[in-house]
C-alpha positions, 0 to 999 in steps of 0.5 A, a space after each residue: 072057357 066058352 065051352 064050359 058055358 051051358 047057356 047065356 042067361 043075360 046077354 051083354 046088351 041087356 046088361 049094358 042097358 040095365 046098368 045105364 038105367 040103374 045108374 041114372 035112377 040111383 043118381 037121381 035118388 041120391 041127388 034128391 037126398 043131397 038136396 033134402 039134406 042141404 048137401 049140394 055145393 054152389 054148383 049144385 053137385 054133391 058136396 065133397 065126401 058126401 056120396 060114398 059107394 061101398 062095392 063088395 069085392 071081388 064079384 061087384 068090380 065089373 058091375 061097379 066100373 060100369 055103373 059109376 060111368 052112369 052116375 054124373 056126380 062127385 062120389 068116392 069108392 070105399 072097397 070092402 072085401 067079403 067072402 061067402 063062397 070060398 073056393 069051389 063052393 056053390 052055396 053061401 058058407 056065411 059071411 066073412 069080412 076080410 077088410 074093415 068097413 070105412 069108419 067115416 060114414 056118419 052123415 054121408 049118403 052111402 050105396 052098398 053094391 054087391 053082385 048078387 043077392 042070394 041068401 041076403 047075409 052079405 048085404 044084411 051084414 054090411 048094411 048093419 055095419 054101415 048103419 051103426 055109423 048113422 049115415 044120412 042115407 044107406 041104400 043097397 044095390 045088387 046086380 042080380 037077385 035070386 028068387 026065393 033064396 033069401 034066408 034073412 030079411 033084407 031087400 035091395 033098393 036097386 036090383 038089376 035082374 031077378 034070376 032063377 035059383 041057378 049058379 051063375 058066372 060072368 060079369 064079375 061073378 066067378 066059380 073058383 076064381 074063374 069066369 069073371 071076365 065073361 061079358 054075359 051072365 051064364 050058367 056053366 055046364 055040370 061037367 065044368 063044375 
């Protein structure tokens, strides 16, 4: 598997530091929202069922697992499966929702989490579906954002790293279902694709 890697774009120590920073910032911002809306319990924590994270599967699973360890608050996860890079495709083929958006988001503080903001279609589609339910707040988080690739008008509130327009794998991102378990963000050798 490592022989397929042309180069490491972001190493595991940089990822770990940035995910810790993102978790702390997101938790701080959500806590401020909770306080503003009166959604804190007697202990100053999030009232039950108020903070809902919606990871977009499968690419965000590694990122989310690390991110929530840096968010010391009551929260729940509601997973959503979306496909936009079927099989060996290296370009988004449009958004295909493979599971339903939770229908219990009214008045909640929602964070939608994706692995990469590329064309923007996935995050925009999920955001619209979430906002139809009138959440108290809705934020978007992406581990990676490709510069100059967005085709739609959507901005993530939190971005881990800006990257060039290259197809990347690792830390949850795949090519044809493989390479998700690489601990770094890497670019594959052309002959591996």
